[in-house]
C-alpha positions as MATLAB code, in Angstrom:
seq = 'XXXXXXXXXXXXXXXXXXXXXXXXXXXXXXXXXXXXXXXXXXXXXXXXXXXXXXXXXXXXXXXXXXXXXXXXXXXXXXXXXXXXXXXXXXXXXXXXXXXXXXXXXXXXXXXXXXXXXXXXXXXXXXXXXXXXXXXXXXXXXXXXXXXXXXXXXXXXXXXXXXXXXXXXXXXXXXXXXXXXXXXXXXXXXXXXXXXXXXXXXXXXXXXXXXXXXXXXXXXXXXXXXXXXXXXXXXXXXXXXXXXXXXXXXXXXXXXXXXXXXXXXXXXXXXXXXXXXXXXXXXXXXXXXXXXXXXXXXXXXXXXXXXXXXXXXXXXXXXXXXXXXXXXXXXXXXXXXXXXXXXXXXXXXXXXXXXXXXXXXXXXXXXXXXXXXXXXXXXXXXXXXXXXXXXXXXXXXXXXXXXXXXXXXXXXXXXXXXXXXXXXXXXXXXXXXXXXXXXXXXXXXXXXXXXXXXXXXXXXXXXXXXXXXXXXXXXXXXXXXXXXXXXXXXXXXXXXXXXXXXXXXXXXXXXXXXXXXXXXXXXXXXXXXXXXXXXXXXXXXXXXXXXXXXXXXXXXXXXXXXXXXXXXXXXXXXXXXXXXXXXXXXXXXXXXXXXXXXXXXXXXXXXXXXXXXXXXXXXXXXXXXXXXXXXXXXXXXXXXXXXXXXXXXXXXXXXXXXXXXXXXXXXXXXXXXXXXXXXXXXXXXXX';
ca = [
      32.076    9.751   17.661;
      34.231    6.697   17.287;
      34.044    4.039   14.585;
      35.696    0.692   14.256;
      33.702   -1.981   12.548;
      33.137   -4.297    9.625;
      29.826   -4.279    7.839;
      28.094   -6.852    5.647;
      24.659   -6.315    4.188;
      22.727   -9.342    2.968;
      24.428  -12.242    1.242;
      24.601  -10.483   -2.102;
      26.571   -7.505   -0.757;
      29.577   -7.568    1.516;
      31.203   -4.320    2.573;
      34.328   -4.352    4.709;
      34.954   -0.970    6.297;
      37.947   -1.182    8.631;
      37.593    2.354    9.928;
      39.178    3.755   13.073;
      38.319    7.401   13.443;
      37.050    9.901   15.976;
      35.084   13.018   15.130;
      35.354   15.669   17.877;
      32.613   17.916   19.134;
      32.391   21.203   17.289;
      34.438   20.109   14.271;
      33.649   19.973   10.575;
      34.738   16.590    9.272;
      34.864   16.226    5.504;
      34.381   12.669    4.303;
      35.639   12.626    0.739;
      35.649   10.083   -2.023;
      34.073    9.086   -5.325;
      30.492    7.927   -5.618;
      30.099    4.369   -4.364;
      33.143    4.372   -2.087;
      31.063    3.879    1.076;
      30.477    7.405    2.379;
      26.685    7.094    2.517;
      26.954    3.579    3.956;
      29.139    4.911    6.761;
      26.632    7.663    7.551;
      23.807    5.121    7.677;
      25.774    3.257   10.318;
      26.301    6.481   12.253;
      22.569    7.163   12.505;
      21.692    3.537   13.223;
      20.048    2.772    9.914;
      22.476   -0.091    9.276;
      23.665   -2.520   11.921;
      27.323   -3.505   11.954;
      28.427   -7.125   12.142;
      31.654   -6.494   13.997;
      33.167   -3.720   16.068;
      31.339   -0.772   17.587;
      29.882    2.547   16.534;
      29.578    5.209   19.244;
      27.643    8.364   18.442;
      27.280   11.138   21.035;
      28.246    8.810   23.843;
      26.193    5.732   22.993;
      25.610    3.235   20.185;
      23.021    4.530   17.697;
      19.535    3.238   18.376;
      20.186    2.547   22.057;
      17.087    2.842   24.293;
      16.695    6.400   25.555;
      19.368    7.712   23.181;
      18.112   10.287   20.691;
      20.206    8.942   17.821;
      18.342    8.489   15.582;
      16.170   11.303   16.844;
      16.327   14.962   17.756;
      20.089   14.993   18.433;
      20.793   14.439   14.741;
      20.107   16.798   11.873;
      20.207   14.925    8.580;
      20.274   16.225    5.025;
      20.366   13.326    2.535;
      21.548   13.468   -1.054;
      17.966   13.504   -2.267;
      15.771   16.538   -1.699;
      13.594   14.303    0.531;
      10.760   16.807    0.964;
       7.025   16.385    0.461;
       6.023   18.318   -2.644;
       2.481   18.730   -1.293;
       3.773   20.667    1.748;
       4.418   24.364    2.023;
       7.727   25.513    3.479;
       6.123   26.233    6.849;
       4.336   22.861    6.908;
       7.620   21.110    6.133;
       9.408   22.746    9.041;
       6.410   22.250   11.326;
       6.364   18.537   10.456;
      10.017   18.058   11.370;
       9.597   20.272   14.426;
       6.825   18.025   15.760;
       8.967   14.951   15.108;
      11.771   16.487   17.164;
       9.480   17.357   20.066;
       9.703   21.124   19.607;
       6.935   23.415   20.792;
       4.954   25.320   18.180;
       6.410   28.582   19.510;
       9.971   27.314   19.172;
       9.290   26.020   15.660;
       7.953   29.424   14.612;
      11.005   31.181   16.074;
      13.435   28.904   14.276;
      11.358   29.078   11.106;
      11.516   32.875   11.047;
      15.291   32.805   11.507;
      15.935   30.129    8.868;
      13.636   31.734    6.300;
      15.555   34.983    6.594;
      19.010   33.469    6.876;
      18.654   31.133    3.887;
      16.751   33.711    1.815;
      13.811   31.377    1.348;
      10.628   32.563   -0.396;
       7.197   32.951    1.202;
       6.663   30.270    3.829;
       3.239   29.444    2.348;
       4.722   28.513   -1.020;
       4.449   24.843   -1.992;
       7.644   22.804   -2.207;
       6.606   21.631   -5.679;
       6.791   25.216   -6.976;
      10.330   25.884   -5.721;
      13.485   25.734   -7.799;
      16.095   23.058   -7.189;
      18.307   25.404   -5.204;
      15.406   26.604   -3.069;
      14.362   23.016   -2.327;
      17.898   22.198   -1.233;
      17.894   25.205    1.086;
      14.593   24.065    2.603;
      16.128   20.635    3.102;
      19.095   22.292    4.800;
      16.716   24.302    6.999;
      14.930   21.106    8.055;
      18.270   19.629    9.137;
      19.159   22.751   11.142;
      15.707   23.282   12.646;
      16.105   21.679   16.086;
      19.725   22.876   16.534;
      21.086   19.321   16.727;
      24.301   18.276   18.410;
      25.302   16.384   15.274;
      24.682   17.581   11.733;
      25.102   15.065    8.911;
      25.071   16.413    5.381;
      25.277   13.874    2.572;
      26.424   15.606   -0.617;
      24.657   18.888    0.283;
      26.277   20.860   -2.523;
      25.473   18.531   -5.425;
      23.841   20.468   -8.230;
      23.864   23.844   -6.460;
      25.377   27.020   -7.801;
      28.741   28.224   -6.412;
      27.218   31.109   -4.475;
      24.833   28.821   -2.606;
      27.669   26.356   -1.983;
      29.771   29.103   -0.433;
      26.820   30.253    1.690;
      26.264   26.724    3.025;
      29.932   26.389    3.975;
      30.002   29.802    5.657;
      27.028   28.877    7.798;
      28.489   25.489    8.727;
      31.708   27.089    9.905;
      29.717   29.659   11.867;
      27.535   27.173   13.758;
      30.451   24.803   14.366;
      32.391   27.642   15.965;
      29.607   29.356   17.895;
      27.225   26.496   18.761;
      29.779   23.665   19.002;
      27.744   21.584   16.563;
      29.612   18.619   15.137;
      29.277   18.407   11.367;
      30.020   15.498    9.078;
      29.817   16.371    5.418;
      30.353   14.025    2.497;
      31.255   15.235   -0.940;
      33.010   14.165   -4.098;
      34.045   17.769   -4.743;
      37.500   17.355   -3.227;
      38.656   20.966   -3.218;
      35.660   22.406   -1.383;
      36.581   20.273    1.650;
      39.671   22.429    2.264;
      37.402   24.475    4.524;
      36.841   21.497    6.867;
      38.801   21.117   10.101;
      39.696   17.587    9.114;
      39.179   15.346    6.112;
      39.042   11.622    5.590;
      39.732   10.307    2.098;
      37.879    7.089    1.240;
      38.170    4.615   -1.594;
      36.568    1.184   -2.000;
      35.234    1.105    1.536;
      38.392    1.988    3.448;
      40.147    5.116    4.613;
      43.208    6.186    2.617;
      44.162    9.136    4.804;
      42.873   11.253    7.664;
      44.383   14.632    8.543;
      43.888   18.354    8.272;
      43.782   19.562    4.652;
      46.932   21.691    5.077;
      48.983   18.864    6.601;
      47.895   16.435    3.880;
      49.029   18.824    1.160;
      52.309   19.601    2.883;
      53.034   15.934    3.613;
      52.602   14.984   -0.035;
      54.028   18.284   -1.289;
      50.934   19.001   -3.335;
      49.156   22.297   -3.873;
      45.618   20.897   -3.796;
      43.644   18.035   -2.267;
      42.717   16.686   -5.693;
      46.345   15.842   -6.387;
      46.759   14.324   -2.910;
      43.760   12.094   -3.456;
      45.054   11.001   -6.861;
      48.412   10.099   -5.316;
      46.715    8.109   -2.541;
      44.513    6.264   -5.047;
      47.549    5.287   -7.106;
      49.291    4.006   -3.988;
      46.192    2.100   -2.936;
      45.903    0.488   -6.366;
      49.523   -0.612   -6.220;
      48.864   -2.191   -2.843;
      45.867   -4.067   -4.264;
      47.930   -5.249   -7.211;
      50.595   -6.511   -4.801;
      47.863   -8.440   -2.928;
      48.385   -6.566    0.309;
      45.482   -7.371    2.666;
      45.673   -4.282    4.873;
      45.727   -0.732    3.596;
      47.698    1.684    5.768;
      45.970    4.888    6.700;
      47.993    8.054    6.887;
      47.470    9.736   10.237;
      49.177   12.427   12.217;
      51.923   11.002   14.407;
      51.040   13.287   17.292;
      47.796   14.072   18.995;
      46.378   17.336   17.675;
      43.901   19.714   19.240;
      41.264   21.956   17.780;
      40.713   25.606   18.603;
      38.142   27.952   17.169;
      40.439   30.971   17.014;
      42.274   29.564   14.002;
      41.169   29.311   10.364;
      39.668   26.044    9.125;
      42.215   23.279    8.993;
      44.607   24.833   11.581;
      45.186   23.315   15.022;
      46.816   24.402   18.299;
      47.215   22.878   21.727;
      43.833   23.614   23.281;
      40.463   22.197   24.010;
      39.045   19.184   22.234;
      41.129   16.137   21.246;
      40.529   15.359   17.608;
      41.979   11.851   17.449;
      41.806    9.626   20.487;
      43.061    6.085   20.981;
      41.836    3.508   18.526;
      40.786    0.777   20.877;
      37.251   -0.485   20.365;
      34.862    1.517   22.576;
      33.311   -0.402   25.412;
      29.557   -0.650   24.688;
      28.821   -1.242   28.364;
      29.594    2.417   29.126;
      26.049    3.328   28.138;
      23.565    1.495   30.334;
      19.949    2.520   29.702;
      17.528    2.169   32.573;
      14.679   -0.322   32.559;
      12.256    2.549   32.042;
      14.203    3.760   29.008;
      14.203    0.265   27.564;
      10.462   -0.097   28.112;
       9.667    3.316   26.616;
      11.701    2.524   23.504;
       9.080   -0.088   22.558;
       6.111    2.254   23.082;
       5.003    4.323   20.064;
       5.455    8.038   20.690;
       2.364   10.161   20.314;
       4.245   13.085   18.775;
       5.619   10.872   16.005;
       2.198    9.396   15.257;
       0.693   12.894   15.292;
       3.374   14.222   12.939;
       2.894   11.329   10.511;
      -0.882   11.710   10.645;
      -0.493   15.462   10.027;
       1.666   14.643    7.015;
      -0.807   12.097    5.624;
      -3.811   14.391    6.058;
      -2.000   17.324    4.446;
      -0.923   15.229    1.460;
      -4.474   13.908    1.016;
      -5.967   17.386    1.276;
      -3.590   18.739   -1.371;
      -4.831   15.960   -3.678;
      -8.498   16.802   -3.175;
      -9.559   15.461   -6.571;
      -8.086   12.057   -5.807;
      -9.632   12.145   -2.325;
     -13.127   12.780   -3.723;
     -12.601    9.973   -6.229;
     -11.621    7.618   -3.388;
     -14.766    8.610   -1.494;
     -17.260    8.000   -4.293;
     -15.721    5.221   -6.392;
     -16.816    2.346   -4.106;
     -20.370    3.715   -4.290;
     -20.135    3.812   -8.084;
     -19.049    0.173   -8.051;
     -21.923   -0.971   -5.837;
     -24.394    0.984   -7.993;
     -23.067   -0.697  -11.137;
     -23.261   -4.092   -9.444;
     -26.863   -3.628   -8.314;
     -27.911   -2.314  -11.732;
     -26.114   -4.865  -13.885;
     -25.762   -8.132  -11.943;
     -28.559  -10.549  -11.031;
     -31.325   -8.945  -13.066;
     -33.264  -10.914  -15.692;
     -32.215  -10.230  -19.278;
     -34.815   -8.744  -21.591;
     -35.637   -8.565  -25.315;
     -34.248  -12.043  -25.932;
     -35.012  -13.006  -29.513;
     -36.665  -16.424  -29.744;
     -37.754  -17.972  -33.058;
     -41.390  -19.213  -32.997;
     -42.935  -21.693  -35.430;
     -46.646  -22.221  -34.653;
     -48.196  -24.863  -36.930;
     -51.147  -25.530  -34.601;
     -54.454  -25.967  -36.418;
     -56.378  -25.062  -33.251;
     -56.403  -22.133  -30.841;
     -54.408  -23.452  -27.882;
     -51.055  -22.732  -29.544;
     -51.903  -19.049  -29.918;
     -53.300  -18.895  -26.386;
     -50.086  -20.394  -25.019;
     -47.924  -17.894  -26.921;
     -49.988  -15.055  -25.478;
     -48.945  -16.219  -21.990;
     -45.242  -15.908  -22.813;
     -43.790  -12.832  -21.090;
     -43.041  -10.239  -23.751;
     -40.599   -8.244  -21.592;
     -38.093  -11.078  -21.437;
     -38.788  -12.913  -24.706;
     -39.237  -11.229  -28.038;
     -41.054  -13.630  -30.387;
     -39.849  -13.795  -33.983;
     -42.257  -15.811  -36.166;
     -41.095  -18.143  -38.923;
     -43.125  -20.253  -41.359;
     -41.280  -23.542  -40.941;
     -38.951  -25.386  -38.619;
     -35.833  -25.255  -40.826;
     -35.807  -21.480  -41.260;
     -36.436  -20.943  -37.555;
     -33.604  -23.293  -36.614;
     -31.299  -21.573  -39.104;
     -31.906  -18.234  -37.374;
     -30.640  -19.816  -34.144;
     -27.594  -21.238  -35.933;
     -26.883  -17.811  -37.413;
     -26.933  -16.249  -33.928;
     -30.011  -14.124  -34.622;
     -32.110  -15.921  -31.995;
     -31.356  -17.637  -28.679;
     -33.719  -20.521  -29.293;
     -36.530  -22.048  -31.371;
     -40.007  -22.703  -29.960;
     -41.895  -25.186  -32.189;
     -45.618  -26.096  -31.872;
     -46.846  -29.022  -34.018;
     -50.013  -28.868  -36.139;
     -52.053  -31.189  -33.879;
     -51.063  -29.446  -30.643;
     -54.613  -28.407  -29.615;
     -56.200  -31.772  -30.356;
     -53.430  -33.842  -28.779;
     -53.193  -31.614  -25.674;
     -56.944  -32.037  -24.989;
     -56.571  -35.811  -25.229;
     -53.508  -35.688  -22.982;
     -55.407  -33.967  -20.175;
     -58.999  -35.195  -20.623;
     -58.670  -38.721  -22.026;
     -55.471  -40.304  -20.697;
     -56.660  -43.783  -21.728;
     -56.430  -42.802  -25.414;
     -52.880  -41.456  -24.970;
     -50.206  -42.909  -27.263;
     -46.675  -41.867  -28.280;
     -47.816  -39.815  -31.266;
     -50.279  -37.945  -29.062;
     -47.539  -37.271  -26.465;
     -45.231  -35.932  -29.153;
     -47.953  -33.824  -30.749;
     -48.940  -32.228  -27.423;
     -45.339  -31.379  -26.526;
     -43.812  -27.968  -27.230;
     -40.275  -28.325  -28.607;
     -37.616  -25.881  -27.436;
     -34.203  -25.810  -29.167;
     -31.801  -23.552  -27.229;
     -28.421  -21.978  -27.833;
     -26.676  -23.139  -24.640;
     -23.491  -21.135  -25.137;
     -24.874  -18.590  -22.689;
     -26.154  -20.642  -19.793;
     -27.841  -17.792  -17.955;
     -29.806  -16.683  -21.024;
     -30.804  -20.275  -21.848;
     -31.971  -20.912  -18.275;
     -34.003  -17.705  -18.236;
     -35.733  -18.618  -21.534;
     -36.424  -22.120  -20.253;
     -37.818  -20.751  -16.981;
     -40.070  -18.236  -18.735;
     -41.424  -20.835  -21.190;
     -42.229  -23.297  -18.367;
     -43.861  -20.513  -16.363;
     -45.909  -19.486  -19.415;
     -47.089  -23.065  -19.932;
     -48.131  -23.399  -16.280;
     -50.139  -20.173  -16.493;
     -51.705  -21.366  -19.753;
     -52.554  -24.809  -18.303;
     -54.052  -23.349  -15.111;
     -56.277  -21.049  -17.138;
     -57.497  -23.724  -19.556;
     -58.121  -26.367  -16.872;
     -60.055  -23.831  -14.834;
     -62.297  -22.995  -17.813;
     -63.308  -26.611  -18.335;
     -63.901  -27.191  -14.628;
     -60.843  -29.281  -13.900;
     -58.423  -28.841  -10.993;
     -55.548  -26.580  -12.151;
     -53.184  -28.542   -9.878;
     -53.181  -31.247  -12.559;
     -50.547  -29.136  -14.341;
     -48.171  -29.182  -11.349;
     -45.315  -31.591  -10.810;
     -45.893  -33.712   -7.669;
     -43.390  -31.760   -5.559;
     -44.499  -28.898   -3.338;
     -42.025  -26.233   -2.210;
     -43.356  -25.028    1.126;
     -43.778  -21.354    1.846;
     -42.420  -19.297    3.404;
     -38.838  -20.591    3.049;
     -36.804  -21.162    6.209;
     -34.498  -18.268    5.268;
     -34.567  -15.872    2.356;
     -37.284  -15.142   -0.166;
     -39.565  -17.284   -2.304;
     -37.951  -15.974   -5.487;
     -34.320  -15.269   -4.523;
     -32.118  -13.164   -6.764;
     -28.487  -13.679   -7.600;
     -27.938  -10.046   -6.619;
     -28.872  -10.768   -3.022;
     -26.580  -13.805   -2.983;
     -23.555  -11.862   -4.238;
     -24.192   -8.517   -2.523;
     -22.603   -9.332    0.882;
     -19.420  -10.625   -0.729;
     -19.293   -7.798   -3.256;
     -19.562   -5.176   -0.496;
     -16.684   -6.849    1.348;
     -14.537   -7.281   -1.762;
     -14.995   -3.669   -2.903;
     -14.053   -2.445    0.564;
     -11.093   -4.830    0.826;
      -9.508   -4.048   -2.526;
     -10.203   -0.312   -2.429;
      -8.476   -0.223    0.962;
      -5.572   -2.191   -0.509;
      -5.291    0.407   -3.245;
      -5.224    3.219   -0.690;
      -1.969    1.994    0.845;
      -0.224   -0.039   -1.875;
       2.028    2.886   -2.828;
       2.232    4.349    0.682;
       5.940    3.680    1.199;
       7.227    2.934   -2.294;
       7.406    6.562   -3.413;
       8.603    7.789   -0.019;
      11.393    5.209   -0.007;
      12.490    6.112   -3.545;
      12.595    9.824   -2.713;
      14.466    9.344    0.571;
      11.531   10.467    2.711;
      11.313    7.250    4.731;
      15.016    7.337    5.498;
      14.826   10.953    6.601;
      11.850   10.210    8.834;
      13.711    7.288   10.377;
      16.714    9.476   11.191;
      14.297   11.962   12.791;
      13.165    9.216   15.175;
      10.201    7.618   13.435;
       9.753    3.866   13.785;
       8.164    1.495   11.298;
       5.249    0.815   13.629;
       4.571    4.533   14.171;
       4.562    5.171   10.429;
       2.126    2.316    9.786;
      -0.107    3.258   12.702;
      -0.429    6.810   11.375;
      -1.267    5.507    7.898;
      -3.933    3.181    9.288;
      -5.487    5.955   11.393;
      -5.729    8.466    8.549;
      -6.863    5.965    5.940;
      -9.542    4.678    8.312;
     -11.224    8.071    7.931;
     -11.342    7.583    4.159;
     -12.490    4.003    4.632;
     -15.323    5.030    6.972;
     -16.675    7.510    4.423;
     -16.413    4.895    1.662;
     -18.254    2.251    3.684;
     -20.984    4.671    4.786;
     -21.778    5.809    1.241;
     -21.584    2.278   -0.140;
     -23.999    0.820    2.437;
     -26.434    3.703    1.920;
     -26.635    2.911   -1.785;
     -26.788   -0.851   -1.260;
     -29.351   -0.960    1.563;
     -31.367    2.242    1.219;
     -31.374    2.851   -2.532;
     -31.292   -0.690   -3.933;
     -33.034   -2.399   -1.001;
     -30.473   -5.154   -0.530;
     -32.076   -7.069    2.361;
     -30.483   -7.193    5.768;
     -32.207   -9.023    8.576;
     -29.510   -8.892   11.241;
     -28.139   -5.987   13.319;
     -26.790   -3.318   10.977;
     -24.027   -2.412   13.419;
     -22.399   -5.833   12.979;
     -22.550   -5.424    9.210;
     -20.733   -2.077    9.453;
     -18.099   -3.412   11.861;
     -17.351   -6.453    9.696;
     -17.009   -4.304    6.574;
     -14.641   -1.925    8.403;
     -12.563   -4.846    9.658;
     -12.265   -6.162    6.109;
     -11.222   -2.699    4.956;
      -8.582   -2.616    7.683;
      -7.352   -6.036    6.555;
      -7.087   -4.852    2.951;
      -5.328   -1.694    4.095;
      -2.727   -3.726    5.970;
      -2.227   -5.914    2.899;
      -1.509   -2.791    0.846;
       0.990   -1.656    3.479;
       2.699   -5.052    3.234;
       2.944   -4.776   -0.562;
       4.343   -1.275   -0.179;
       6.872   -2.441    2.406;
       8.302   -5.274    0.287;
       8.382   -3.506   -3.107;
      10.891   -0.954   -4.367;
       9.024    0.032   -7.534;
       5.488    1.277   -8.091;
       4.893   -1.255  -10.849;
       5.845   -4.152   -8.570;
       3.486   -3.018   -5.819;
       0.633   -2.469   -8.271;
       1.188   -5.871   -9.878;
       1.095   -7.562   -6.473;
      -2.125   -5.772   -5.589;
      -3.745   -6.701   -8.901;
      -2.551  -10.295   -8.605;
      -4.341  -10.633   -5.267;
      -7.759   -9.646   -6.650;
      -8.910  -12.623   -8.691;
      -7.690  -15.445   -6.429;
      -9.548  -13.868   -3.512;
     -12.607  -13.110   -5.616;
     -12.863  -16.591   -7.135;
     -11.896  -18.686   -4.115;
     -13.772  -16.842   -1.359;
     -17.277  -17.954   -2.331;
     -18.293  -14.464   -3.422;
     -19.314  -15.282   -6.993;
     -20.133  -18.982   -6.687;
     -20.833  -21.328   -3.745;
     -17.813  -22.791   -1.978;
     -19.356  -26.240   -2.334;
     -18.692  -26.085   -6.087;
     -14.944  -25.593   -5.602;
     -12.759  -28.711   -5.995;
     -11.887  -30.264   -2.654;
      -8.160  -29.560   -3.007;
      -8.829  -25.851   -3.577;
     -11.279  -25.633   -0.694;
      -8.369  -25.906    1.738;
      -6.796  -22.854    0.113;
     -10.141  -21.082    0.064;
     -10.612  -21.494    3.799;
      -7.381  -19.688    4.660;
      -8.157  -16.590    2.587;
      -9.165  -13.448    4.502;
     -12.555  -12.961    2.810;
     -13.953  -16.518    2.801;
     -15.312  -16.785    6.335;
     -16.066  -13.051    6.390;
     -18.317  -13.456    3.334;
     -20.134  -16.355    4.961;
     -20.581  -14.346    8.164;
     -21.886  -11.375    6.169;
     -24.472  -13.549    4.400;
     -25.578  -15.059    7.698;
     -26.134  -11.598    9.177;
     -27.854  -10.039    6.163;
     -29.885  -12.980    4.833;
     -30.527  -15.076    7.941;
     -30.566  -12.394   10.618;
     -27.962  -14.130   12.760;
     -25.846  -12.343   15.374;
     -22.544  -13.024   17.125;
     -23.968  -15.952   19.078;
     -23.730  -18.123   15.947;
     -20.405  -19.802   15.174;
     -20.253  -18.932   11.427;
     -20.682  -15.263   12.360;
     -18.108  -14.828   15.109;
     -15.699  -17.073   13.205;
     -15.745  -14.502   10.395;
     -14.793  -11.724   12.824;
     -12.035  -13.756   14.484;
     -10.444  -14.780   11.180;
     -10.601  -11.208    9.863;
      -8.937   -9.770   12.976;
      -6.322  -12.523   12.856;
      -5.458  -11.566    9.296;
      -5.376   -7.864   10.257;
      -2.834   -8.297   13.033;
      -0.826  -10.956   11.208;
      -0.383   -8.844    8.079;
       0.349   -5.710   10.133;
       3.093   -7.443   12.119;
       4.618   -8.895    8.950;
       4.497   -5.475    7.272;
       6.170   -3.852   10.301;
       8.981   -6.407   10.189;
       9.492   -5.968    6.430;
       9.418   -2.185    6.676;
      11.848   -2.146    9.587;
      14.284   -4.410    7.745;
      14.069   -2.396    4.527;
      14.118    1.112    5.992;
];
């Protein structure tokens, strides 16, 4: 591997790494330096996780990430600083997961697993990662890096926090495989002295190389007895150079070309075999020329990677069975609560009644008032009844004057004798508390309905046409669409079904990548060859199973149990709901891709709920929204979908109607648009 490049990441961070080094095949190269000096950044460039702005990085004969080149991929074994293992996996499942990613057969994975379990003294392969000690987890992580017998092994601080015996065991094994299998090993550490076992060391500080030689030659050149003292001397020299405003830091290198043999102890060189340091000219990137087929295949998702990611997702979900059951049933609980609590008429509404009528018609009228909805509380006079409303004990006051019977008879039977006093005396007064509009409207509706029933009955008894009590407007039956007495439940139900599906799906994926990124799992998967699109595709496939169960249960409760009407083809209802769930799922993936912290992702998801709910016409008609906000409303993912859902369920329309197929087109557009944006964000931030 050869490196010569400068690197800058974003505008906020600029890292200049003027490195010229070559790591030979079959060598252990110790990259030493304090935390933050650039060791991990260099390794990310080696595996193609970071792109360099100038110069060239060649790894195993080609630039990392080149089409057809398995770096990142199966040629690289990577052990990051973090444990980077799934706690829900067993040891065997962990190794099987990485084996599938690297294209190994199940038989080969089992063979390597048996060897690594014995060699690294790992516990039972069926033991969960979460139950292992820190040292055992680190050994499993080491086993995952060794599993496919890579050509290049990269170990980032593998001995941090491990006991000395385990540290010695790791080094013994590295020297063994480097000598026998010709595996190239790059190991970073800030434990300077342990790197004496490496064939060659590079000492880094502040993003540049202070020295590069064998440990023994470094110590002899500086006449020091340990590498720690050499590094201190180099740091002091480097600081003096900085203070003197020198722009280029010299790197100590051997003056002659050295060669590596495997018959000598670590750090010793003779005149055979592999050149350790070659010329420092920038490698020609045109040496590696991938074929057109290799270029084309690099853009096609690999089935094995999707399968491995899906296997991982399913295993993690299965190990969290309680959460999985909750995800299955919670949407159904929400639709049940909606159908039980929203759109129904209130009952036991206290209404103050003052009946001063000297005749019988006042009592007859009050008998027609529905007792289920209105609970009549009688008072002796108007002032006390009104006070009960002011005190909040009653929702309204119904007052009947003393001449109600006499004046009402005149009003209907002798219109010529009608005067203002008679009109007032035959009128029922209703004083309402309008702070709760729905309650006030229900009371008003029930009182008017009671009066119509009362008037019909009395006019019929005296031989008059009951239609005299009607207003001169006839609402024809049946209605063009819908029911004679529509309910608010039926109006909201289509939008509520979509919104529950959308936001539950968003919740399924909002934290999909945040935790994995924090724990180093995404980075490790990327080095193993996973792409952003493959990761997202696997998440969508596995979560669609959960979504399908959620939608099935929810529609059963809505349509079968609570009889929410649907007049169109049920299959189009199901498809539209699933598409909305897919759209919400992709939105959650986007939130997860752009956020580094769980709280940020959750806040974004919560912040998206109310704007969509209020502006999509789910709770209230779009026509009531101010004109300026209607433009925003029309670009939201649920607006046209809600309208299409209502048209299917309430009107019985199919895809031949524009409002219906528009809802499908807009939903699919949002699905693909969000997915592409999420893939770009995830790829940039991996």
